[in-house]
N, C-alpha and C positions, 0 to 999 in steps of 0.2 A: 499389560496393556495389550498384547498381541495374543490372541487365541490360538493356539497350536491345531485345534479341532476344526478351523475355516479350511474347507476343500478347495481346490484350486479352480474348481469349476465355479463355485461361487464367487472367487476373486475375480473370474474372468467376466463376471455380470456388472461387476461395480463401475462405475463412470467416474474415474478419479477427477476429471475435470469438473464434474458437478460437486464433488466432495472438496475439492479445493476452493472453489468458489462459495461455497457455503462457509466453510471455516475462514475464508478470508472476509466476507461479508461480516460476520459475528467479530471478530478482532477490529475492523474499522468502526463499526456500530457501537462496540463497548469504548471506544476510544475518541467519540466525536468530542471536538474542542481541543483537542491534543494536537501537539505539532507533530508532522511525519515528513521523511523523506522518501520518495518513490522514483523508481527508474522503471520508465514505460520503453518496451520492447521496439516499437516501429521506427525509433528516431535514429539512436537511443536517445531519450528524452528525460531530463532531471526535474522534480518539483519538489520543494522545500515550502511547507505552509501548513495551515490548519485546517483537520478535518471539519467539514461542515455538516455532511450528513451521508448516509448510503440509501440511494433509491434504487430497488430491485439489485442488479448486479452492476450498478455504477457507484463509484466513489466521487463525491463532490468536495474538492479541496480548494480554499483560497490559496493560491501562491504568495509566498513571501519573495521567494527566488526560484528563477528556472534557469537553464542553460542558455536562455535567448532572452537578454535583458530586456528587450521589449514586452514579453511577455509577462515580466513580474508584475505583482499585484492583481492579476487576474483569477477569475474561480474557473476552474476545470472541472468538467465531468469526464471522468474515466472509467472505462470498462474495466472491471477486475481481471478480466482475462489477460489483459495487456500488461499487468504489472508484473514485471520480473523479481523486483528486490524492493522491499521496503522496511522501514525502520520507523516506530513510534516512540518519542519522548515517553518514559514512565518515570514516576519518583524513584529517586536512588540509582537512576541508569544514566549513562552519558548523554549529554544534551547535543543536539545537532547544531555545529557550528555555524556561525553568520560567514557565509562564504564571500559575502560582498565587503565586510570589514577588512579594512588596509591591515589592521593589526593581527588578524588571521595568520597564524602560521604553526 
């Protein structure tokens, strides 16, 4: 995947934030309707919910659970640059647990 012929000068011109935003946007767009877990840096803040859509560089997610119970079931518009960590449920991969379920352990 990596081209050894890429010059260091070229790499200095690449805006890594734009590249990251582009690929995260694609990943979320390809998984609209799937459950996701995201950690957002400013708080830190946790959202587990269903990806609704991607609008420009914002993820719209319908929360099932957050780390602030009063915000559960709300719709959030999260700037993709604020997402530190994410996991999207996919067939054949581990499911995101229901952390509010008393039987979770």
